[in-house]
N, C-alpha and C positions, 0 to 999 in steps of 0.2 A: 389704677384702673386699666384693665386689659383693653388693647386696641380693638375697635369694632371689626368684625369679620368682613372681608371684602364681599361686595354684592355680586357674587359669582352668578347666581341665578338670574339676576337682571341682565347681566352682560350676555349670558347664554341665550336668553329670550330675545334680546335685541339682535344678536348675531343670527339666530334662526330666522327672525322676521326679514332681516336684510338678505339672507341667502334665498329665502323663498321668493322674494321680490326679484332677485337677480335671475333666478330660474325662469320665472314667468316672463320677464322682459325678454329674455333670450329666445324663448319659444315664440312669443308674439312678434318679435322683430324679424324672424326668419320667414323667407318666402317659401320654404319647403319644410315638411315635417322633420323633426329632429328625433334622434334616439337618445337614450340616457347617456350613452357614450359620447355622443355629439355635445350634449349639454355639459358633461364633465370637462371635455376638452375646451369648450368655449368659455367656461367660467373658472377654469383652473381648480375645480374641486376634485376630490377623489371620487372615483366612480361609486363607491359605497355611499358617500354623502349625497351625491347628486341623485342616486337612485332612491334613497330614503326620502328626500325632499319631494321628488317627483311623485312618489307613492302617496304622500300626504295631499299634494295638489290634485292628483287624479281622484282620490277618494272624496275630496271636497268639491269636485266639479269645476275647479279653476282651470285644470288641464284635462284633455281627453286623449284617449288612445284610439288609433285606427289600425285597420289591417293594411298590409303592404299594398294590397290591390285597391285601397281607397274605401273599403267597406266600413260600415259603422260598428261592426261587432268588436268588442274589446277583447284584448288578449293580455290581461294585466300581468305584470311581473316579468315579462320577457324583455331582456335588455335591448333587443333590436326593434321592439315595437315602436312605430313612429308616433310622435307626440304632437298635438296641436292645441291651440287654445280651447278651453271648454265651451260647450254649447248650452250649459245650464244657467249661466249668469248673463244677464242682459240689462240694458238701460233704456229708458224712454226719452226720446227727443221730441219736443213739441215746437211748433213754429207758427207765428202769426206774421203774415206779410200783407202788403196792400191788396194783393189779388188772390190769396189762398190761405187756408189753414192746413196744418199737417201734424200728424202724430206718427212716429216711427219708433219701433222697438228693435234694437240691434244687439246681437250677442258679441262675445269676445272675439269671435272669428270674423267679425265685420259683416255678418249676414243679417238681412232684414228678417226678423221673426214674424212681425205683424206691422201693418201700416194702413193709413187712410189719408186721403188728400181731398179737400173740399174747396172748390173755387168760389169766389165771390168778389164783390167790390167793397173794400173796407176803408176806402179813403173818406175821411170825415165821419167815421162811424162812431157808435156809442160803445165804449169799452166794455160795459157790463154785458151788452147783447153779444158782442163778439166772443168774449170769454165764456159766455154761456154756451155758445155753439162749439167752442173748442173743448169745453168740459164734457159735452155730450159725445163728441168725437173720441176724446181720450177714454172715457168710460167704456165705450163700445170696443175700442181696440184692446185695452188692458183686460177687459172681461173675456176676451177670446184668446188669450195666450195659451200656448200648448202646455200640458201638464209638465211639471218639473222645471219650468223656467223661473228663476229667482231674479227679481228686479233689484239692482244695486243703487239706482239713483234716477232722478228725473231732471231734465234741463229744458229750458225754454229760450228760443231764439226770437228776438224782437228787433224791428228795424228802427232803432233809435238809440239814444243815450241812456245808459243804465247807471244807477248810483253805484259808487264804489263798493258799498255793502252788499250789492247784488240782490236787493229786495224791492227796488222801486224803479220803474221806468220813468225817467225824468222828462223825456220829450221824444216824440216820434212825429216829425213834421208831416210825413206823407199820410199818416193815419189821423193827424189832427189831435193827438193825445198828449197830455201832460200830467205828471204826478199820479201815475197809475200803479196800484199794488196788485200785481198778477196773482200772488198766492191767495190773497183774500178773495179775488174774483173767481178763481178756479175752484176754491173750496176743497171738497173731498175727491175731486177728479184725478188728483195725483195719487200714486200709491201710498197706502197708509204707512205712516212712520218715516217716509222719505221726504226730506226738504226739497223744495223746488229751487234750482239754481238758474238764474236768468242772466243773459248776456246779449251783446249786440249780434245781430244776425250775420254780418259779414265776418266778424271775428270767428264765429263758430263755423261758418261755411268754409273759411280758409283752412280749417283743420282737415277738411276732406281732400284738399290738394296736398297738404303736408303729410297726411297719413293715408296709406292705402287701406288699412284696417287698424283697429286700436293697437298702438305700439309698433306698427310696421311702417317704416318711412315710405313716403310716396315719391313721385317722380321729381318733386321740387323740394329743396331745403330752404333756399333763400328766394323770396319772391314778393312782389306786390300783388295783392288780390283785389279785383274789382267785382263786386256782386251787383249784377244788373237786373233790376225789375222796373217798377214805375220810377223809383229813384235809383241812386247809385250808392252802394255801400263800399267800404274799402277796409283793407287790413294790410299791414306789413309783417312779413314772417321772416325770421332770421334763425337759422339752425333748427328749423322745424317748429319754432315757438312763436306765437303771435306776440308782437310788440304792442302792449296795451297802453303804455304811457302812465303817467303819475296817477290819474284817476280812472283809468280804463277806457278813455275816450279817444285814444289815438286811432288814426286810419280813416277819418271822415273825409275821404278824397272826393266824394260826391259833392261836398260843399266847399271845395277849393274854387276860388273865383278864377274863371278864365277870361272874363270880360266885365269890368265894373259897370259898363253901360248896358249890359245884357238884360235878359228877361228877369222878372221878379221870381224868386224861389219861395217855396212854402216855408223855408227856414227863416225868412225875413230879410235875407240878403238879395243881391242881384248878380246875375251872370254866373251862378254856380255851375259846375260841370254837369250836374244832373238836369239842368234846364236845356242842355244840348244833347246829352247822351242817354237820358232816361227813356224808357220804352215809349211812353205816350208822346214825349217831345219829338222823338225820331219819326213816329208815325204821322204826327201832325205836320212836320216839316215836309214829309213826302206827299202830303195831300190825302192821307188816309185817316180813317176814324179810329178811336180807341178799340173798337171791336175787331179791327183788322188784325191779321197775323203777321209775324215777322217773315214767314214764308212768302206772303204776298209782297212785302217790301223787297225782299231779295229777288223775287221773280221780276218785279218791275225794274229794279236796277239792272238785272241781267239782260233784260230786253232793250235796255238803252234809254229808259224813261229819264228825262233830264232832271225832273224834280226829285225822284227817288235817289238818283245818283248824287245829286247835290246834298240831300239830307244825310247820306252816308259820309260824304266828304266833310260836311260841317261837324258831324259827330267825331270823325277821325281827327280833325284838327283840334277840337276841344279836348279830346282824350290826350293828344300829344302835348298840349300846353300844360295840362294838369300833371300828367305823368312825368314830364321832363323835370318839373320842379321837385317832385317826390324822389326821382332817381338821382338828381344832382345833390339832394340833401342826404339821402340815405345810402347811396351807392349800392342799390339793389336793382340790377338791370333786367331781371326777368319779371314779366307781367303776365299774370294768369287772369283771363277773363271768364267770369261766371255768368249764369243767368242768360238774359237775352243777348248780352254782349258775346257770350260764347257761341250762340247760334249764328251770329253775324261775323265771327272772327275772321273767316277767310276773306270777307269783303272789306273789313276794316284794316286788317293787318298791313297790307302794302303801304298805305298812306301813313298810318301811325308810325311804323318803323322808319319810313323815310324821313318823317318830321323829327322823330327822336334822334336820328343820326345827326341832324342839324342842331338840335336844341340841347342835347346832353353833352356835357364837357368831355366826358371820358369815352364817348362813343367810338372814337377813332381806334381805341385799344380793345374795348369790350362793347360791341354793338348791342344795344337793347333788343330784346326779342319779345314777341307777343305769342302767348300760348293760350289754348282754349281749355277750360276745365271740362272734365269728362264725368263729373259727379251727376247723380240722378236728380230729379226735381226735389225741391226743399232740402238743399244741402245744409241749411242752418239746423234743421232737425237732426240730420245725421251727425253734424259736428257737436250738437248738444249731447247726443248719446255717447259719442266718442269721449267727450270730456268727462262724463260720469264714469265711464269704464276705465279711464286712466287712473282713477282712484284704486281700482282693483289691482292694476299693475304696480302701483306704488306700495300697496299694503295688502297683499293677498291673504296674509295670516288672519285678517279681520273677517274673512269669508269662509274660513275652514271650520 
């Protein structure tokens, strides 16, 4: 019996898909537009191969061509024409938090194509009612997308523990929810034919600090991220990738105990970090109401108000206790503060860093540092869209 013929076609197809992905990742990772010659040099391909692959990606809308002056008119086929990620592929990121709902559509260039943000108080709310509002918001945003924009996926950021299968919200203490099925409650509000991927809000928000745009590294590669709202979410990022843990539940820094005899937490424990560093906890400690703003707290502290200054000091000490444990265990000495903590970073940083220098074993050689996130509101929605777009970078051939 003759030997079977080698699967040359399959190998060629796999090689083509791999090379297409390499070209897309190279363009997306660059902070400046690249030419076909640049791509050939960066990927070690021949210029003919690089040019052929680029032509396919431009035709499919995965990459785009721009004029040297930055204009939008294409000049296809000229080797020196600058190349950028395409503007025709985008992903939808949705978010539910204790104080707002968000829908944001982002393209491969990292630009917001369409968005809407709706504020409210969703603590102890009815999941069906909240998802109904999010569905209406999503329908409105997706219905107004510019012509020619193709959606590649939809993601949802939630402030709680999500099942490993990614289809069930197991528990969200600050919302008062347990065992919620988001896809069923959203119904047809997500794009037809696209599954809804859900994840923890802090995990997704951390992507916005790790990536400046889909596939483009951000300012930080290794860091601990704290997402500050009514509660405190957290994530640890190593090499630009979120460390999710065995079941996807890693990073719950807001529920690290900083004082066993401390206040009761909505999670059922006592003395959790968020009972000291959560937004409402900070305002209450300063003698302010939940309707007050962080600007008011900062202004009071700046004017010398003793209660406001003590509230910030208590928050800083609690942050230092929790973060010291995380840094000592993980050896990740950069901390990025998001949400309300980012707004107060300048006031919190001196005491937190001073405390960490005392509490972190390695601080003598690598002093921990506190940075403020610069992401826009609802970074969880942005991170959810980024995650969906990462699928295009991994397999652009599927979208040609």
